[in-house]
Phi, psi and omega in degrees: 000308181300329178292312180303330185276345185243354169206168179260126179239130185290336186223159177298142184247128175270117174251133172242143179237140175206156166243357183281134176288349173270010184047053182305319182278000176057057180294339184288342180251022177257157176298329178223119177250141180231110172257115177297144186204170167262141177213186176239142179279193183292346177265011181066017173274141178299127179221162167288147182209184170222155163266129182252126178247149171225159172083021177287153180207150175247169174096204190294333187245050182284154188201137172277133182304158179259143175285115182254336180217134179241137172063047176277124174295142181318315184301346188244013179297310186291321172292334181281329179291000000 
């Protein structure tokens, strides 16, 4: 919803979120995938965060997404995306 308010996207974007270390939500096959993790913020405090994957596809042209950002604090996800 936040991204819809701040930008125009010409087609639907599949976003998958998971906190499961077994990737139950299949973040690697989403347009944008978010894998929950623990990371550190700018003050070195341990906080909830995500690793961000992009470019995953399913079907005849299947492809696993690439990890583009590791350990992004959750408060910083929207600006990064």
